N, C-alpha and C positions, 0 to 999 in steps of 0.2 A: 833635724829635720821635724818638723811639726806634723803631729799623727792627726788624721781626721777624724772626729769621733762618729762611732756608729750610730745611725738614725735609729731614734727609740719609737717604740710603737705605741699609739695611743690607747686610752684605757678602754675605748669602746672597742677597738681592734682586738686587744687581749682579751676583753670578756667574749667576743665573736667566737674566736680562735679556741679558748676555752670551752664553750658550749659545743663546738662543733667536735672537739676532740672527747669531750664526754659523752656526746651522742654517739659517737663510733665505738668508744670503749662498751657502752652501756649495750648497743646492741650485739656487739661481738661478744660479750660476754653473757646475755642472754641467749644467743644462738649456741654458745658452747653449753650453758647449763640444761637447755631444754634437750640438746642432743643427750647428755649425759644422763640426765633424768629419764629420759624415755628407754635408753639402753638399759639403764637399771632394771627398770619395768620389766622390760622385754626378757631379759636373763632371769630376772625373778620367776617370770612365767615358765621358762623351760627348766628352771631349777639348775642354772650353771653360773650363778653368781661369783664363785670361786674364779672363775676364769675373767669376768669382768672386772672385780676388783684386784685380782693377781695382776693383769697386764695394765690397768689403771695406775696401781700403786707402783709397779715397777717402772712405768714411763714416767712419773713424777719423782722417783728417787732419782731415776738416772739424769733428768732434767736439772734437777737441783745439784747433785752431785759434781756432773762434768760441768754445767753451766756456772756453778759457783767456784768451783775448783779453778777452772780457766780464767774467770773473772777476776777472782782474788788475785791469781799469779801475775796476771797482767796489771792490775790495779797497783799492785806491791813493787812491782819493778818501775811504773811511771811513778810512783810515789817517791821511791829510792831516788830516781834520775832526779826529782825536783829537789829533794833534801840534799844531792850532792852538788848542786849548781855553784857555781864559783860565786863569793861574794863581790869581788872585783873584776871587772872586764875591761880589756884595753878598748880603748876609743878607736872606732872604725865605722866606716860607712855600713858596714853589714849590719854590725850591733845597733846602729842607730835605727836601721830599717826593722830589725828584730824588736825593738822596744815597744811598738804599739802592740805587739802579739802579747808579750811579757806584761803589759798594763792590764789587757784583756783576760788573761789566764789568772794572774797571780791572786787577786780578791777572791775568786771562787775556785782555787785550783782543785780542792777536794771535791767539789760539784763536778767540775768538769772529768777528772779522773773517774770518779762514780760511775759518771753517766757513759763513758766510753767502755768502761768494764762491763758495766749492765748490759750494754748493746751487745758486746762481744758474748757475753756470758748467756744472753738471751739465743743467739744463733746458734751456740755451742751445745746448749741444753736443747732446741728444737730437733738439732741433728742427733745428739746422744738418745733421746726418747724413742726415736725410731730403731734403736738396737737393742730393743728389750726382749728379741727372740735369742739374740747372741748371748746378753747376761744370763737367763734363764738357763741356757744350756752350759754356759761356761760355771754356774754356781751348782748346778744339778747335775752334770753330767757325770758317767762313771766310765769304766773301761770296757773295751770290746773283747778284750781277751784274745786280739790280733794284735802281732808287732810288726812295725814296718821294717822292711828288709835291709834298710840301709842303717839306720842308728839303734834299732832294736826298741824303738818307743811304741807304747800301746796307741792303736790307732785314735783310741777316744782323747787324745792329746790333739790330734789334729782336726777333730770334727767338733768338740766342745772348746777346748782352750785357744788354739791358736788363731780364731777368728777375732774372739774378743783382745786378744794381747796386741793383735796388729791395727785395732782400731784404736786401742790406748796409745800405741806407740804413735798413731797418726795424730790423737789429740795432744800428745807430748811435744811433737814437732811443731803444731800449729800455735800452741801456746807460747814457747820460746822464740817462734819467729814473730808473732805479734808482739811478745815481749820486748825483743830486740829492735823491731822497727820503732814501737813506741817510744821505748827510753832513748834512742837514737835521737829522734826527733826532738824531745824534751832538752836532751844535753846540746842540742844544736840550738836550740830556741833561747835556753837559758844561759848560753855562753860557755858549756862543759866542751863542746865541740865547735871548731871555729873554721872557716875557710880562709878568713883574712886577718890580717894584722900581724904583729910582731910575737916572737915567743913560739911556746909549744902549739899545735893545733889541738889537742887534747888533754883535758887536766888529768891527773893522776887517778882521780875518784872516776871521772868517766871511763878512762881505759879500763881499770879494774872491773866495773860494772859491765860493760860491753862485752870485754874478753871473757868473762865467766859466763856471760849467755853465749856466747860462741862456742865455749868449750863444752857448755852443756849441751849445743847442736850435735857436737862432734861425738859426746859419748852416748847421745841417742843413736846416731847413726852407727856406733859399735852395737849397741842391743839390735838394730836393725839387720845386721851381718848375720848375727847369731839366729834370729828368726828367720832371715831368708835361707839359712842352711836347711833349716826344716822344709821351708816353703817351696824349695827346690824340687821336693818329691812330688809337687802339685802343678809342676808347670810343663808346658809343652816340649817334646822332645821332637825337634825337627828333622833329626837324623833318622829316625825310627818311625816318625809320624804317629807317635803315641805320647801320652801324658806320662810323666814322671822322668825323675833325672837318669841321663843317660851316660855313656861311656865319658865323653867330654866333661860332661857336670860332674860327675862322681869324682873323675881321675886330675880334673883342672880347675873348674869353677868351685869345687867344693872347698878344698885348700886353700883357695884363692879368699873365698868370704872368711875363712879363719884368720889368714894373714892381716886382711882387711880390717878385720874387729881388733886385733892386736894394734896395729897401726893407728887406728883411731883413739884408742885410749892414749897410748903415746903423743898423738898429736894434741890431745885436748890437756893432757900436763904441760906440754911444751907452752900451749899458747898461754897458760895462767902462769907458768915459772917465767919465762923470757919475757912476756909483756909487763909483769908488775914486779919481778924481783931481781932481775938480772939484767936484760937491755933496757928496760921501761921505754920500748916503742912497739910498733907493729910490724917491724921489718920480718922477724922471726918467726911470729906467728903467720904471716903472709905465705913465708916459705913454706912453713909446716903445712898449711891449708893446701898450696899449689902440690907439694910432694903427694899430700892425700889423694888429690885429682888425678895425678899422675900414675898413682898407683892403682886407683881403681880403673882406670882404663888400660893399664899395661897389664896387671895382675889379673883383674877382673873381666878384662876384655879381650886384649890381645892374645894372651896366652891361651885362654879357652877356645878363642878362635882357631888359633894354630894348630891345637890337638886336633880340633873338628877337622880341619882341612886336610892337613898333612898325614894325619893317623889314622882317624876314623874313618873318613869317606873312602879311601883305598880298598878298606876292608870291612866295610860297615856291617854287613851280615854277621861275620864272625864277632866284631869289637861290641855290637849292639844286642847279641843274642840273650844274654844275661838280663840284660834289662827288660828287653821285649817280654821274656818269660816272666819278668815282675810284673809286668803291665797286663799281661793276659792273666795271670793269676787274681791279680787285685780287681780287675774288672768284673772277673767272673764271679769273685766272692762279694763285689760291692752290688751287683744286680740279681744276685741268686742265681746264678748260673753254673755254680759248682756242681750241683747234682743233677745236672743234665743227664738224662739217658738219652744216648746215642744208639741207635740200632742200624745195621745194614738192610737195606732193603732192595733186592736184586731187580725186581720188577720186570723180570726177562719173559714172562708170558704174554704174549701179544694177542692171544687168542681168546675170547671169553669162555671162562669154564662153565660147564654145566650147572655146577652148585650156585650159579647167579640166581637161577630161577626159585630156588629152595632155601634160599639162604634167609636167616632170621634174626641176624644181628646187624646188618648193615643195611641191606636194600629195604626192608620195610619202614627203616626209620630216616630214609633221605628226606631231607629237607626241602619242600617245593617252595613254599611261601618265602617271600623276600619281603623284610620288614620294611624295607624302603619304599617298593613298589605298591605293596598292599595296603599302605597307611590311606591313601585315597579311597581304596575300595571300604576299609572300616567307616571312613569318615561319610561316605555315600550311604552306605547300607545299615549303619547303627547311630548316624548323627541325629535323627528324627526332628531335631530343631537346627535353624541355620548357624546358631553361635554355639555349638557344640564342636569341638575338635579334639582330634588325635595326635596332632602334630605330624611334622615332616618324616619321622621314622618311628616304628614300632620296636618293641624289644623282643627278646627270645628268653624264656624260662622252661623249665619243666616241671611237669604236675604227673602224680600218679591219680589215673580215673579207671576205674573198674579193675585194679590190681596190675594195671599196665603204665608203664612211666613212658612218657612221650614228651618232645618238645614242643611247646607252642607259641604262638606269636600273639603278644599281650600287649594291650593298649589301655590308657583310662580315658573316660570321656569327660573332657574338661569344658570350662566355659571360656571360648575366645572373644574377650571383651571388646575387639576390635569388631566383630560381627553383630553386635546389639542393635535392633532395629533404632530403638530409642536409648542410645548413649548418654544419659544422663547421670547426676551424680546418685539420685536415689536407686536407679536401676542398678549403676555399676557397683555399688559399694553395701547396699542393704537387702536388694531383692535377688539378683543373680550371684549369690555367694559361693556357689559350689557346683562340682560336676557329681555325675553319678555312673558309678558301676565300673568294674575292670572286665574289658572285653577280650576273650581268648577265643583262638582256634588251633586245631592241631596244625602243626606246620607240615606234615607230609599228607596232607586230605585237602580235596576241594570237591564241592558240590554245585548242583545248578549251573552248568555251563563254565564252571572255572571260578566260583565263589567260594570264600573260606567258609568252613562250616562251624559256625558260631556257638560255643556251649556255654558261654557265662557272659554277665552283664547285662541281662536283660531289664528292661525300664518295668516291666510287671513281673508278675509271679511266674510266668513261662513266656517262652518266645512266642511272637505272632507270625514270625516268618514260616515258610515251609521248607526252608534251606538251612534251618538251624535246630539245635537240640531243643527239645520240648521242655526240658527241664534245666537248672542250673548244675552244670556238671562241677563247676569250682565255685560253691557258693561263699558268699561274704556277708556276714550278717550285719556288717556297717558299710554299705557301698558307697557313701557320699565322699566326695573328694574336696576338701577344703584347702589341701596343700597339694600343689602340683607343679609339673615342669612349665606350664603354659603360663604361670602368674609371673607379672613382672614386678617391678620395684613398687609402684604407686598402686598395684591392685590389692589395697586393703578390703576387709569386708568387715561390716559392723552387724553382729548378730544379738539376738536375745531380745525377748519382749516382755513387757511388764502384763499384759494382758494374755493369760495362758491360753485362752479360747482362740486367740486370733494369731495365726501363722501368716508370717510375711515374706519369707524366703520361698522364691521359686525351688521346687524341688524336682520335679520330673513331669512328662508328659505323660497322660494315661491313654496307652495304645487302643485300649477295648472301647473307650469310651469318647475317646477323642478330647478329653478334658485335661486338666493340668491338677497336679497336687502340690501343696505348699507345705511349709517345715518350718519348726524353730530348732536351732541349734543347741542341743543339751551337753556337750563336750565341755571339758575344762580348760580347752585352750583359749588363748588371748589374753589380753590385758583389760582389766575390767575399767570401764571409763564411764560409771554411772555418775559419780561426783561432779561437781561444776568445775572443779580445780582439773580432774583430770581431760576434761573437755576443752578447757582452755589449754591445758598443755598441749593437746594433739592438736588443737586448732591452729596454734603456733607451729608447730611441727610441721604440719601438712600444709599450713598457709590455706586453710579451708575453714570458712566461718560457718559451714553447717553442722559443724560439731556442736556448735553452739545454738543452732537456730532451727535446725530440723526437729521435727517430731519424732523421727525414725530413732533417735538416739535418746534413750530412756535410762531409767535407774538400773535396769538389768542387762543393759548393752555390752559388749565386749569387742574389743578390736583385734582383729586378726592381721597380723602384718608380718613381712619375711616370709612369704608363703611357698616360694620355691625351695623345695627340697635340698638343693645343692648350696643356696645362698644359706639356708638355716644351719645346716652342718657346717659351713665355712666360718660363719658368725661365732657358733658354738666353740670350735676348734680352728682359730685362726693359723695355727702353727701346721695344719696338715696340709696337702695338696691333694685335692680331690680328683677324681676320675670324670672324665668328661661325658659318662653315660650312665646315669641314675636308671633304676627300672623297678617297676611295681611288682609286688608280690602279695599275693593272699596268705597272711599268717595268722592262725587263730582265728580266723573270720573277719579279720581286719586287714585292710589295704596298708601295707607298709611299703614306702621308698627304701630302697636299699642302695646305699650310696658307698662306694669303695674309696679309701682313704689311703694316703701315703705319707710316709715320713721321709724326708730326703736330707741330703748333704751335699756340700760342694765341695769337701777338702778331704776326701778317702785318700789316702796316699798312692799314689801310681794307677789309679783307677781312670777308665777312659771318661770324659766329660761330655755330656750330650744336653741338646736343648730340647725339652720336654715338648714345646710348641711344632718343632720342626719334627721331632721324632715320630708324633702321635698324628700328624696330618696325613689325611687320605681322603677317600671320595665322600666320606660320611660327615667329615669335619664341618660344623656348623649346619648340618641337614639333621636335627633331631640330638646332636650331640653338642657338648660344649667345646670350646677351643682352649686348651690350656696357656698357660701365661707363658712367656720366654722366660723361663727359669732353667739356669745352668746347673746341671746337679750330677754327680758322679758317683752317687749311692742312694737306691731305692728300695724301698720295702713296702709291701701292702699290709701294714699292721694293723689297721683298723677297719671294722667294717660297721658303717654307721646306719642306721634306719631312722625313719620320720615318719610317724602315724598320719596317714593321708587325712584322718578327721580330726584328731586334736593337735596334732602337730609336734606331739613328744619326740623328742630326740634322745636316741642312746647310741653311745659308743661302746663297741665291743673289742675289745683286744684279740686279734687275731694270730699276730706273730708275736710269741711267747718270748722270743729271743732277742728282740731289737732292742739294742741299748739306746736310741733316739727316743724311741716311744716311753722306755723308763724313765728317761730323763725328763721328758715334757710331764707324764703322770706325777712323777715326784714334785715338779715345780708348781702343779696346783692342788697339791694336798695328797696326792697318793688313791685318790678314789674317783678322779675324773673320766676314767676308762673302766669299763665294768671288765672282770676276767674273763677269759676264753669259756671258762665252766659255767658262766652264766648265760651262754648264748642258747635259747632253746632249740630243740632238736627240729623242729618244723621249720624255724627259720634258717637254720643251716643248711638243710636241704634244698634252700634256692641261692645259696652262695654259688656265684660262677666265677671263673677265672677272670680277672678284670680286664678289661680291653686295653686300657693305655699303658699298664704294666707290661701286658703281653706284646705290645707293639714296641716298645723300648728294647726288652729282651729279644724279640725276632730280629728286630734291626741290629742289633749287637752280635747275635749270634750268627749273622751273614759273614761277620768276619772272625768274632772269638770262638767260633767252633773249631779254628785251627789252633792246635794248641803246641805245635811244634815251632820254635823261635825262626829258623831257618825258613820255613814255609809260609810263616805268617809275612815275613819280610818282603818274600817274592810276590806275595799276594794272589797268586794262581790259582788258590781253591777259593777264594772270596765268592760270597753269593751274593745277590740283590734280590730286593721285593720287586715282582712285575707290576705293570701299571693294571689298569681296569681292563678285563679282555674285550670289552665290546667298545673300548674306547681308549685304546693304549696311546695314541696321539696327545690325549688330555693331560698327560705328564702326572696324573693323579694315581697314587698307589692303589692296590686291590687292598681293601679292607680285609681283615680276619672274620671268619665266620664261627657262630655258634652251632655245633652238631651235637647230638644223642646218638654215637654210633661207636664201633668198636674197631680199632686199629690192630695190625698185629702185633702179637706179644701181650696185649690186654685180655684180661679174664674174662671180661663181660663189656656190655655198652656203657660209655661214660659220655656225661655232658662236658664237651670239651671244645676250647676256642683254638682254631686250626687256620693254619696260612701255608701258602706253598711260596717256595723260593726257587730262583733260578741262578746258574753259575752267572757270574759277574761278566757283562756284556755279551750273554746269549741267552735264549729263550727257551731252551729244554729244561725238565724239571731237574732239579737239584735236590730236593728234600721237601719234606712235610714237617712241619712244627706244630706241636700240639700242646696246649695247656688245659690242666684240669686239677680236681681235687681227689685225692686218694687218703682216705681216713682222717679227712680234715687238713691234709698238709697239702700245698702246691706241689704239682709235679709237670715238670718240663720235660717232653721227649720229642727226638728227632727221629724220623726215618729218613737215612740217606741212601741216596741212590748212587749205583757206580759213575765214575766221572764220565765216562763215554755213553751214557745211557741213550738210547733212541726214545725214550718217552719223552712227548713234548710238555711244554708248559702251559699254562693257563691261557695265553695270549695266542700261541700258536694253536692250541684246541680249538677255542673259538672260532679262529680263522677257518681251520680245516673243517669243522662241522659246519658253517654257515657257508662254506663254498663249496661243499658238496655238490654235484649236479642236481640229483634228485631234492636234496633237502632245500637247495635255495629256491627250485620251482615252486615246494610247497610253501616256503616263508613268503615269497612273491605273491602268493594268492593269500595270504594272511593280511598281508600290507597294502594299501591301496591309497588313494586320494582319501578316503574317509576312515582310514584306521591307521595305526602305526604299531610296529614290533617293539615291543621292550624286551631286555634279557634279564633275568635275575642272577643270584649268585651262582658263579661257576663253582662246583664243589669238585672237589679232588680227593677219591678215595681208594685208598691202597684196598685191592680184594683179590685173593687167588693169584699172589706173586704178580699180580698186574697192577695196572690205573684204571680205575672206573671215573668216567667224568659224568656230571649231571649238571645241566644248567636249564631251568624253567624258561619258558617262552611265553611271553604275554602279549595280548593284544587290547589296545585301546583305541576306542572309537574317537574320531576328533569332533564328536557333538559336544555341547554344553554338559558339564557335570556328569560326563563321562568316567570311568575309572576302570582301571587295568583288571582283566580278567586271564586266569592261567589258562591257554589254549592247548599247548603243546609242551611236550618235555624232550628238548636234546640230550642223547648219550653218545658216550664213546667208550670204547675199551682198546687198551693197548698204547699203540704209539701215538693215538690222536686222529690218524686217519684211515686206519684200515677198517676198521668197524664201528660204524656211524648210524645213528638210528633218529628219528623223528616222529614220536608216537605221542598220543592221546593222553598217555599215563605210563607212569613210570613200569607198570606190570608189564604193560604190551611192549614197552621199548626194551625191558630185558630180554623178554623173548625174542624179540627180533634181532638182537645182539647175538644171542646164543644161536639162534637159526642161522644167522650168517656164518658163524666160526664152523658149524655142522655143514653147510653147503660147501664150505671152502675145504671139508675133508680136515679140518684140524681140531675135532672135538677137544683133544688134547694135544698139546704141541710135540713135535718130536724133541728128543734130548738134545740139550744144548751144551752140554759138557759142562764143567765146572769143577770145583774142588772135590778131591776124590774121598770116598767115606773114611772114618778111622780105621786103624788096623784092626784086623779082626770083626769088622761089621760086615753083614752079608748083605751087599746090594739085591734090590729086588728082582725078580725075573723080568726079562725083557719083553716078555708076552708070550702067545700061544697060537696053534694053528687056527683056533676058531675063538677068538675073545669075546666074550659077553659084552651087552652094552654097559657103559662106564656108569656105576651107581653113584647116588649124593655122597653115602659114606666113604667110597673110594676116591671120588673127587675131592673131597675134603682132606681125606689123606694124603692124597697127592699135593694139594696145596701147601700142607703142612710141610711136606718134604722141600718143596720149593723154596719156602721161607727160611728153612734152618740152612737149607744150602747156601742162600744169600747171606746169612749172618756168619757162617763158615767163612766165605770169602772176605765179608769185610773185617772180621775180627784177624784174619792171616794178612789182611794189606795193613792193618793198624799195628801189628807186631805184639798187642797186648794179650799175653800167654794167659792169663785168668781168664780173659773173654773167650778166647780161642777154646779153651777146655770147656766151659758153658756150652759153646757153641757146637762142638763136636757132641757132647752128652745130648744136647736136643737133637742133633742130628740122628744119634743112633736110635733116641725114643722115637722120633718120626719115622723112620725105616720100620722099627717093629710094629709100629701102628698100622703103616701103610700094608706090611705083609699080613697081619691079621684081617684087615679090611680085604685084602686079596684073596685070602683063604675063605673068606665068608662068602666072596661073590663069585669065585671060581676064576680060572685063569685069566689074566688081563694084561693090558699094556704097561710099562712102566711109566712112573711119574713123570710129569714134564720136567726136564732140566735134571734127569737122574745123573748121579755121579758117574764120571768115566774115567779113565786113566790106571795109575798104578798105586802106589803106596801113599799113606797119609802125610799130607805137606806139613813142614815146620814153619813156623812163622818166624818172619825175618824181620830185623830192626831196619 
């Protein structure tokens, strides 16, 4: 059969195609070159070039190594298939048809093979270069010092080694399959494999070649079975609803994988021997492969299923108990929950104690300003110009002013480029280059009819408003904001002037004169673009000709870009996961952005796997916070505290967790000095560190289940908790965000700045526990105040409904809201006090008029079970007095004894009263509250069966009793404290 010659392209066509390809390659290479050059200049500016070179070199080496390795392997097998072609082929219609393809391939077989290998190598290399992070951890990772409970292998193998080994195994499978398919195609084209004609359908050479590749594939499968045995500790256990190998996995699937690995080796040998030395056909190799498939189904599928169905399911609670215990322990270790301190809190006092009025640790520090609601207030009162903006949510920090530490609502006055009246290139990039000032107000104070009391961030030397502090109480020697959260990717700034007497940058308005001040940047931030080459470079990068044409760009110009602090840290440390809520602080007279950074992993054996985006989403997501990526992790540490200077953009990474092996691996990968040691953290900066919000959300959500450490109770799930919805909008489905407070919880020695959240029993709305995270001596401290199972204390949603549905309060709220105003509710705070619960919720009123802003008008308060004692007052002081007066009028200044755990043997219970008891003093009330708290802890310890904890609780109760007696003697005869013990001998904890 005569073949039809392929049409030839004309010379002009070939030239046209060549030019088009050349232009495409030129512009592609130009784009890559410009991006790489500008990235190098940026990393040089921030002094982290080791990150740029380290990542770039690693990606190039992986691209070349994997790409070349796979390409050469495939090319070698294709060349071998060509060399093993038969010299003589029987005549047949099939061979006549294939002749045209042989005619096309044979003259340039080397070119065709090289081209195919290059294309495959290119795609393999592109895939490999994205694995730079896995390779760096593989090369630099060490040990965790913790062994997995099944094989006794250090966890470091799973975190650092296993991911890259599995990737290499995948590359091996891909290479063998591609080589097998390519070799089979060439053997067919050149007659080594035939479908028609007389004689054997396959030559001996082709059979040896192809069966060797098949045997190689089966050997790789044996290696896969070995790695699968380790990876089983990462898989989901459907029986226990947890991660990690369960009973059926360990007792059935694990040995099955080992057996299949041996079978695979035997099958690989059988394929080579029977195909080439004994039978010289593919019958027995085919049978061997079929037997391997049947074994995989029977041994690796049916047998584990039978064990799970007939042995595990009928008694899953007992069978899975050891493996549930493994998962609980691993999850608590992987997410930093091991040292969580759980304390029982009876909350059995339902009457407001008199000590609320004189308290100095909780009530005075109650936060009334909601950082989400008052953002509009800050913008309206501190905006001055329409282009200034504070964002949709402010931040909470604490400062010591006049020797008193309090929490403050803080925000920075940034430029919103979308609000510029003349939003042209000159104004956007050379005139309005920066914001000005960190504006702060005490979180527990309002003035002038509900406004925040501003104490810093003034545009002049002192405030012009009568409702603000007349002097800076949190002074910043450099208040200008060149780097901020409102900066988007294209919001670059060009600063610097040749004429030192002419300031081109708008600095701030002058309130006293009504004029404006201008400024010239004097910092070291930014990339120098004074030369023509640099201007051309960035003109190409930004696709903006003004870099070359505008007179605003001169010899002294510097380009500031990547100005969002979170983006800046992410670019410097791409291996870290960043918290979604950076916050500003004045440190050493300069405004510093503080960004919490996490090291994460997804291969910690037996640990629960969570999705960061799902676990951290709540009402505030994308409202002044950044939404985290959909990253699945089962290990998380707040290992780094990063700072970005708001003026010059300096980025510093400080080690915060000195024990984290993942951070040590990353630091080693980039030279060992990428992250500054913890000892280098300035003391003033450390004072502004706060428990990171996203880390806390993940831990809080895990604690709703993993506070249960008994495997049987965990399996039943009866003691699980849940995070309540937003109290004033429970039907929205959005979770209540945790809130920062400067307060003191029971058992704490003094007020702390802590992140707090309430949780409720699963499927119910009453309060189950309070979870708080804080720093003690520079170390993270997670605490749980756990209420009794059948507590009467309402949860956040119930409390809000009870307070707002109270007849008297509803009438007052209706008066506040009308057709011309709306009521908005701030954070509902749950505060343990006096062996009871105090709830505080600020009430804002916002007019419907244009440019109106919320004003704090009232404060809702409740004590006890949420509905018995409720007040709506103008301020927190009046509200507390109303609650206490309600308790007194009810004749329950101190509640009657409620029974409980008896005192320790030998302890002397306090007297039960006298004929004419004097009024309850503050000291006596505090002592009574201490006794109630101690009793609650004894109850909780007795229930837990923890003898050591029970002993400590009894000792604390004895001390509280002694303190109560001393206070009683000082005040004269008095009634017994609420909840005083009754009964007989001391109880013994039981398991």
